C-alpha positions in Angstrom: -23.8 -9.4 -17.0 -25.2 -10.3 -20.5 -22.9 -7.6 -22.1 -19.7 -9.2 -20.4 -20.4 -12.5 -21.4 -21.4 -11.4 -25.2 -17.9 -9.7 -25.2 -16.4 -12.8 -23.9 -17.9 -14.7 -26.8 -19.5 -17.1 -24.7 -23.0 -18.8 -25.0 -25.7 -16.7 -22.8 -29.0 -18.8 -21.8 -31.5 -17.0 -19.8 -28.8 -14.5 -19.0 -26.3 -17.3 -17.5 -22.7 -17.9 -19.2 -22.1 -21.3 -20.1 -18.4 -22.2 -20.6 -15.6 -20.8 -19.1 -13.6 -17.5 -20.1 -11.6 -18.2 -23.5 -7.6 -18.4 -22.9 -7.0 -14.9 -24.2 -9.1 -13.6 -21.5 -8.5 -13.1 -17.6 -11.3 -12.9 -15.4 -10.7 -11.7 -11.8 -13.4 -11.7 -9.1 -12.7 -8.9 -6.7 -14.3 -6.3 -4.4 -14.0 -3.1 -6.3 -16.5 -0.8 -4.5 -13.4 1.3 -3.3 -12.8 2.6 -6.5 -14.4 6.1 -6.8 -12.0 7.9 -9.1 -9.6 6.6 -11.8 -8.0 9.9 -12.3 -4.3 9.1 -11.2 -3.8 12.5 -9.7 -6.6 11.5 -7.3 -6.3 7.9 -6.6 -5.0 7.1 -3.4 -6.6 3.4 -2.4 -4.4 0.3 -2.7 -6.9 -1.4 -5.1 -7.4 1.9 -7.1 -3.6 2.3 -7.9 -3.6 -1.5 -8.7 -5.9 -0.9 -11.5 -4.1 2.3 -12.7 -0.8 0.3 -12.7 -2.1 -1.6 -15.7 -2.6 1.1 -18.0 -0.5 3.9 -16.9 3.5 4.1 -16.7 5.7 5.9 -14.3 9.4 7.1 -14.7 10.6 4.3 -12.7 9.5 0.6 -12.1 9.6 -0.5 -8.4 10.2 -4.2 -7.9 11.3 -6.6 -5.2 14.1 -8.9 -5.9 16.0 -11.3 -3.8 13.9 -10.0 -0.8 15.0 -6.3 -1.6 13.5 -3.2 -3.2 14.7 -2.6 -6.4 14.3 0.6 -8.7 14.4 -0.5 -12.4 14.0 1.6 -15.5 10.4 2.5 -16.6 9.7 5.2 -19.2 13.1 6.7 -18.0 15.9 4.1 -19.2 18.3 5.9 -16.7 19.0 8.4 -14.3 21.8 10.5 -11.9 21.8 12.9 -9.1 23.9 16.0 -9.1 27.0 16.5 -6.6 24.9 18.1 -4.2 22.1 15.8 -4.1 19.3 18.2 -5.1 18.9 17.7 -8.8 18.0 14.5 -10.4 18.2 13.9 -14.2 15.8 11.4 -16.0 16.5 10.0 -19.3 13.7 8.8 -21.4 13.4 5.7 -23.5 12.7 6.7 -27.3 9.8 5.2 -28.8 7.6 4.6 -26.2 4.1 5.3 -27.0 0.7 6.6 -25.5 -2.4 4.6 -26.3 -3.4 7.3 -28.6 -0.1 6.9 -30.7 1.7 10.1 -29.6 5.1 9.5 -28.1 6.0 9.8 -24.5 8.3 12.8 -24.2 9.6 15.1 -21.7 6.8 17.5 -22.6 4.4 14.7 -21.3 6.3 14.0 -18.2 6.6 17.8 -17.1 2.8 18.3 -18.0 2.0 15.6 -15.8 3.9 16.3 -12.8 2.7 19.8 -13.2 -1.1 18.7 -13.5 -0.7 16.7 -10.0 1.0 19.4 -8.3 -1.9 21.9 -9.6 -4.9 19.5 -8.7 -3.5 19.2 -5.2 -5.6 16.2 -4.5 -4.7 14.2 -1.1 -2.1 12.1 -2.4 0.0 15.1 -3.8 2.2 15.1 -0.4 4.2 12.1 -1.6 5.6 14.2 -4.4 5.2 17.7 -2.6 7.1 17.0 0.6 10.3 16.7 -1.7 9.0 18.8 -5.1 6.6 21.4 -3.7 6.6 23.7 -7.0 6.3 22.9 -10.6 9.1 25.0 -11.4 11.1 22.5 -9.9 10.2 19.9 -12.9 12.0 21.0 -16.0 12.6 19.8 -19.5 16.1 19.9 -20.8 15.2 18.4 -24.1 12.5 16.2 -25.8 13.9 12.8 -24.1 15.5 14.6 -20.8 13.9 15.8 -17.4 15.3 17.1 -14.4 13.5 17.3 -10.9 15.0 19.4 -8.2 14.1 18.5 -4.5 14.0 20.9 -1.6 16.9 18.9 0.3 19.1 15.9 -0.6 17.0 12.8 -1.1 18.2 9.3 -1.3 18.1 7.6 -4.3 15.6 5.0 -3.5 13.0 7.8 -1.9 13.1 9.5 -5.1 12.6 6.5 -7.3 10.0 5.2 -4.9 8.3 8.7 -5.2 8.3 9.1 -9.1 7.4 5.5 -9.2 4.4 5.8 -7.3 1.6 4.9 -9.6 -1.1 7.6 -9.1 0.2 11.1 -8.7 3.4 10.5 -10.7 1.8 8.2 -13.7 2.6 9.8 -16.9 -0.5 11.2 -18.9 -0.8 11.9 -22.6 -1.3 15.8 -22.5 -2.9 16.0 -26.0 -5.5 13.5 -24.8 -6.1 15.3 -21.4 -6.1 18.9 -23.1 -8.6 17.7 -25.8 -11.3 16.8 -22.9 -10.3 19.9 -20.8 -13.1 22.8 -20.3 -12.8 26.1 -18.7 -14.3 24.9 -15.6 -12.2 21.8 -15.6 -8.7 22.7 -17.1 -7.1 19.5 -16.1 -10.1 17.2 -17.7 -10.5 15.6 -14.2 -13.9 14.7 -14.5 -13.2 13.0 -18.0 -10.1 11.2 -16.5 -12.4 9.8 -13.7 -13.3 7.2 -15.8 -11.3 7.4 -19.1 -7.6 6.6 -20.2 -4.7 8.7 -21.1 -1.8 6.3 -20.3 1.1 4.3 -22.0 0.9 1.2 -19.9 0.4 -2.5 -21.2 -3.5 -2.4 -21.1 -6.1 0.4 -22.5 -8.9 1.1 -20.1 -12.1 0.2 -22.1 -15.0 0.2 -19.5 -15.3 1.1 -15.9 -19.1 0.3 -14.6 -18.9 1.3 -10.9 -19.7 -2.0 -8.9 -20.0 -4.0 -11.7 -16.8 -4.4 -13.8 -13.5 -3.0 -15.2 -12.5 -4.4 -18.7 -8.9 -3.8 -19.9 -7.7 -4.5 -23.3 -4.0 -5.3 -24.3 -1.9 -2.3 -26.0 0.0 -4.1 -28.8 2.4 -1.2 -29.1 3.6 -1.3 -25.6 7.5 -0.5 -25.3 8.1 -3.6 -23.4 6.0 -5.9 -25.6 2.6 -6.8 -25.8 0.9 -8.5 -22.6 0.4 -12.1 -22.7 -3.2 -12.1 -22.4 -5.7 -10.3 -24.8 -8.1 -8.7 -22.5 -8.3 -8.8 -18.5 -11.9 -8.4 -16.9 -12.2 -7.4 -13.2 -15.8 -8.5 -12.1 -17.1 -7.0 -9.0 -17.8 -9.7 -6.4 -17.9 -8.2 -2.9 -18.2 -11.3 -0.7 -15.5 -13.7 -0.4 -17.9 -16.6 -0.5 -19.2 -15.6 -3.9 -15.7 -15.1 -5.2 -14.7 -18.7 -4.1 -18.0 -19.9 -5.4 -17.1 -18.5 -8.9 -13.6 -19.7 -8.8 -14.7 -23.4 -8.1 -17.2 -23.1 -10.8 -14.6 -21.5 -13.4 -16.3 -18.5 -14.0 -13.6 -16.5 -13.0 -9.7 -17.5 -13.2 -8.5 -15.4 -10.0 -10.3 -14.8 -6.7 -8.7 -11.8 -5.1 -10.3 -11.5 -1.8 -10.7 -14.9 -0.3 -10.3 -15.1 3.8 -7.2 -17.0 5.0 -9.4 -20.1 6.0 -10.9 -20.2 2.4 -7.3 -20.1 0.8 -6.1 -22.6 2.9 -8.6 -24.9 1.2 -6.9 -24.8 -2.1 -3.3 -25.7 -0.8 -3.6 -29.5 -1.7 -5.7 -29.1 -4.8 -3.8 -29.6 -8.0 -6.4 -27.7 -9.9 -5.9 -24.5 -8.2 -2.9 -22.2 -6.9 -2.5 -20.3 -4.0 -0.3 -17.2 -4.7 1.1 -15.2 -1.7 3.7 -12.9 -0.5 4.5 -10.9 2.6 2.8 -7.6 2.5 4.0 -4.2 3.3 1.4 -3.3 5.9 1.3 -3.8 9.5 -1.3 -4.6 12.4 -0.5 -3.1 15.8 -1.8 -1.9 18.9 -1.3 1.6 20.0 -1.3 3.5 23.5 -1.3 7.2 24.1 1.9 8.0 25.6 0.7 11.5 26.9 -1.8 9.9 29.3 -1.9 7.9 32.1 -1.1 5.0 32.8 0.7 4.6 29.3 2.9 7.8 29.9 4.7 5.4 31.9 7.4 3.0 29.9 7.2 0.3 32.2 3.5 -0.1 31.6 3.9 -0.1 27.8 6.6 -2.9 28.4 4.2 -4.7 30.4 1.7 -4.8 27.6 4.2 -6.0 25.1 5.2 -8.8 27.4 1.3 -9.7 28.3 0.2 -10.3 24.6 0.1 -13.9 23.0 1.4 -13.1 19.6 0.9 -16.6 18.5 -2.9 -16.7 19.2 -3.1 -13.8 16.9 -0.8 -14.8 14.1 -2.0 -18.6 13.9 -5.4 -18.4 15.4 -7.2 -15.4 14.2 -5.0 -14.8 11.2 -4.7 -18.7 10.5 -1.1 -18.1 9.5 -1.6 -15.9 7.0 0.9 -13.3 8.4 4.6 -12.9 9.0 5.6 -12.4 12.7 7.3 -9.0 13.1 7.5 -6.2 15.8 9.3 -3.4 13.9 7.6 -0.9 11.9 9.5 -1.6 8.6 8.0 -5.0 7.3 10.0 -7.9 6.1 11.2 -7.2 2.4 11.5 -3.7 2.7 15.0 -1.9 2.8 16.0 -1.3 6.4 14.0 -4.1 7.7 15.2 -5.1 11.3 14.2 -8.6 11.9 13.8 -8.3 16.0 10.8 -10.1 17.5 12.2 -10.0 21.4 8.5 -10.1 22.9 6.4 -13.2 23.6 4.0 -13.9 26.1 5.4 -13.8 29.6 2.5 -12.9 32.1 4.7 -13.1 35.2 7.4 -10.6 33.7 4.4 -8.5 32.7 2.9 -8.6 36.4 6.3 -7.5 37.7 6.5 -4.6 35.4 3.2 -3.5 36.3 4.0 -3.8 39.8 7.4 -1.6 39.2 5.3 0.8 37.6 3.1 1.5 40.5 0.0 -0.6 39.0 0.3 -4.0 41.0 -3.5 -4.4 40.7 -3.7 -3.4 37.2 -6.2 -0.8 36.1 -8.9 -0.4 33.5 -8.8 1.1 30.3 -11.1 1.5 27.0 -9.7 0.1 23.7 -11.1 1.6 20.5 -11.4 -0.9 17.5 -13.2 -0.5 14.0 -16.0 -2.9 13.3 -13.6 -5.0 11.0 -14.0 -8.7 12.4 -10.4 -9.1 12.3 -9.6 -6.0 14.5 -12.5 -6.9 16.9 -10.9 -10.3 17.2 -7.7 -9.0 17.9 -9.0 -6.6 20.5 -10.8 -9.6 22.0 -7.7 -11.8 22.2 -5.9 -8.8 23.8 -8.4 -8.3 26.2 -8.3 -11.7 27.4 -4.5 -11.4 27.5 -4.4 -8.3 29.7 -7.0 -9.8 32.1 -4.5 -12.2 33.1 -2.1 -9.5 34.5 -4.9 -7.2 36.1 -6.1 -5.1 33.4 -9.5 -4.8 32.5 -9.9 -3.6 28.9 -13.5 -2.5 27.8 -13.8 -2.6 24.0 -15.4 0.0 22.1 -16.3 -0.9 18.6 -17.1 2.1 15.9 -17.3 2.6 12.3 -13.7 3.5 10.9 -14.9 7.2 10.2 -15.5 7.8 13.8 -12.5 5.5 15.1 -10.1 7.9 12.9 -11.6 10.9 13.9 -10.9 10.3 17.4 -7.4 9.0 16.8 -6.3 11.7 14.7 -7.4 14.0 17.5 -5.6 12.1 20.0 -8.6 11.4 22.1 -8.0 7.7 22.7 -6.0 5.8 25.3 -5.6 2.5 23.7 -6.6 1.0 20.1 -6.1 -1.9 17.6 -5.1 -0.4 14.0 -3.7 -1.1 10.9 -1.3 1.0 8.6 0.1 0.5 4.8 3.2 1.8 2.9 2.5 4.9 0.8 5.9 4.6 -1.1 8.3 1.9 -1.3 11.1 3.3 1.0 11.4 3.1 4.7 11.1 6.8 4.9 7.4 6.5 4.2 7.2 4.2 7.8 10.0 6.2 9.8 8.0 9.3 9.3 4.7 8.4 10.9 6.0 5.9 13.5 9.2 7.8 14.7 9.0 11.3 13.6 7.7 13.7 16.4 9.5 16.4 18.4 6.3 17.9 20.1 2.9 16.9 20.9 1.6 20.6 20.2 -0.1 22.0 17.0 3.2 22.5 15.4 4.0 19.1 15.0 5.8 18.9 11.6 4.5 15.3 11.0 0.9 14.9 12.5 0.8 11.1 11.9 0.9 8.1 14.2 3.8 9.1 16.6 2.0 12.7 17.2 -1.4 10.7 17.4 -0.1 8.7 20.3 1.5 11.9 21.9 5.1 10.2 21.6 7.9 12.6 21.8 11.6 11.7 20.9 13.6 14.6 19.4 16.7 12.4 19.2 14.8 9.9 17.1 13.2 12.6 15.0 16.6 14.0 13.9 17.8 10.6 13.0 14.6 10.0 10.6 15.4 13.4 8.9 19.3 12.4 8.4 18.2 8.8 7.3 15.9 10.3 4.3 19.0 12.7 3.3 21.7 9.8 3.6 22.9 8.7 0.1 25.4 5.9 1.4 22.7 2.8 1.5 24.6 1.0 4.3 25.0 4.0 6.5 21.4 4.7 5.6 20.2 0.9 6.4 22.0 1.2 9.8 20.3 4.2 10.8 16.7 2.8 10.2 17.8 -0.5 12.2 18.5 1.7 14.9 15.6 4.0 14.6 13.3 0.8 14.7 15.2 -0.4 18.1 14.6 2.7 19.6 10.7 2.6 18.6 10.5 -0.9 19.6 11.9 -0.7 23.0 10.2 2.7 24.1 7.6 3.7 21.7 3.7 3.7 21.9 3.4 0.9 19.5 3.1 -3.0 20.0 3.5 -4.6 16.3 1.8 -7.6 16.1 2.4 -9.1 12.6 2.6 -8.1 8.9 -0.4 -9.6 6.9 0.3 -11.8 3.9 -1.1 -11.0 0.6 -2.8 -13.8 -1.1 -4.9 -14.7 -4.3 -6.2 -18.0 -5.5 -6.1 -18.7 -9.1 -7.1 -21.8 -11.2 -4.3 -24.3 -12.1 -4.4 -22.8 -16.0 -3.0 -19.1 -14.6 0.7 -18.6 -15.0 2.8 -15.6 -14.3 0.9 -14.1 -11.5 3.3 -12.6 -8.9 2.1 -10.6 -6.2 3.9 -7.4 -5.1 4.4 -6.9 -1.3 2.8 -3.4 -2.2 -0.4 -4.6 -3.8 -0.7 -1.6 -6.2 2.5 -2.7 -7.8 1.1 -5.8 -8.9 1.5 -6.3 -12.8 -1.0 -8.5 -15.0 1.5 -7.8 -18.2 3.3 -11.2 -17.8 0.2 -13.1 -16.6 -1.0 -15.8 -19.2 -3.3 -18.9 -19.5 -2.4 -22.4 -20.5 -6.1 -23.3 -21.5 
C-alpha cells in the first residue's frame, strides 16, 4: 500500500494513509480477482472488459439514450452497408492517436481484427459467427476499412459486435510487434498486463489482487479525461468497501450489497448511482424430462412463484420486475409480466397435467448466497402446490458442467448479455431445433432440451432483418412464445449499483457494465 499512497502524494504514517485522495485522482474500491488477463483478444469477464474500456477504443461506441441502445461513432466516424447487406464500410476519423503517439489507421484496424481471429480465444465467437475469416476484413485506404459478413446482418448487431470492448478493441500494431517473439508472434504474454491502446487513459500498473492504475491520456481524440488518474483498489469484501467509503479512503464502492446501498439513500454526503442492468435471473426446467416435458407443469411453476418475495425480499428492491428474456432498456424488450403467485391456479394446472398430488424434484443451485436464497423461496412456494423440492448446492464449475450436459431437471441461474443486441439473447433462449449433438447453438434452450423450430427460424430471420420496426416486432413475438411455452421462468433483471462520495460527479453506469466510461467523471473536491 505504501507505493500507492506515495503515488497519490499522501502522508504515510506507519503504513497508513492520512488524508483523502486528491481532487485529480479517482479511487475505486472493487473486487478485482476475476481479472486474469488484460489482453483484449482474450478478455471475456465483465469487470475485465470494464477496465479495458478505459484504455482501448473500438470502431463504434455503444450507448443507451432515452432507454434505447444507440450506436455512436467511435474510432469510425461513419459507416454504411452495401445493397446486399453483406459488406460494411467504416470510415475512420483522422488524427486519433495511440498512447505511443502513432496514428490510428486502417492498417491498425485490420491488424487488430486479424490478431483476434488468429489467437482464437474464447470470446472470438462474438465476431467469428459473422466474420469467420481474416480475408473478410480489408483495408480500402488509410482511413477506410470494409468488413464482409457471411450473411446479411442488422445494423445494431454489427455495431454491437465491432463495438465490443475486448476482441474488437483496436491495438497499436507497432507496439504489439515490438514485443512479439517467435513463440508468441501476437505478443499475448506482453499484452496480458501492458497497454497498446488509444483510449482516454493509459494503463500504468496492474498488480493482481492489489490495484490497477490508469493515467490520463492528454491527446485523446475526444479531449482529455476530467481526472488525472484512476486507481482501482482491490477490496474483495463489501463490508470493507463500505468502511473505506465511509472513511473517505475511496471515492466509489463498486460492490456493495443491496442492503448496504440503501444505507446511503438519504445521506447528502454520498450518492447512489444505479441503472437497470442487462442481465437476467431465472429458473430453468429440463423440457426433455418428465414432469417438465408437459407444458401444463411448466405453467404451474410460473403461477406458483412469489415474484415479489424474491424481488423485494431477497433482492431488497434492487431489481426490475421482468418475465421476458430481453431485459428492459434493450432494443426489442417485451414489457410483459403476466405471471404472479396464484396457488389455486397452479394446483389446477398440476391436476390437469396428471399430477394432482404433486411430485418430488431436485433443484440445482450454485453456492452463491443470492441463488441459494432464491432456491429456498421457490422451494417454499412449490411446497404449497404439492411439489417437494430438494435443493442441491454445488460450486459453479460443477453446476455448469451438469447444466451444459443436460443432466439437470430443475435449477436457478443467471445470464448476462455478450453484445448489445437482442440477437445475443434470442440465440441462447430461443434458438434450438434439435436436442441432438448437431444442434447449431448449444446454449440455454439446447441445455434445457427445448425444441421449437418455428421460433428458431424466426430468430435467424430477425438477425438478418434490416428494417428496425419489423425486427422489433419479431423479437417481441419470439419473447411471447418463450414466455408462454418455453423452459424458463424469468424472475427479474438486477439493478447495477455503485455508491460514491458526494464530491464525485459525472458517473453514469451503463446497463452493460463493461461499457461504463470514466472519461467524464470528476470530483468537486
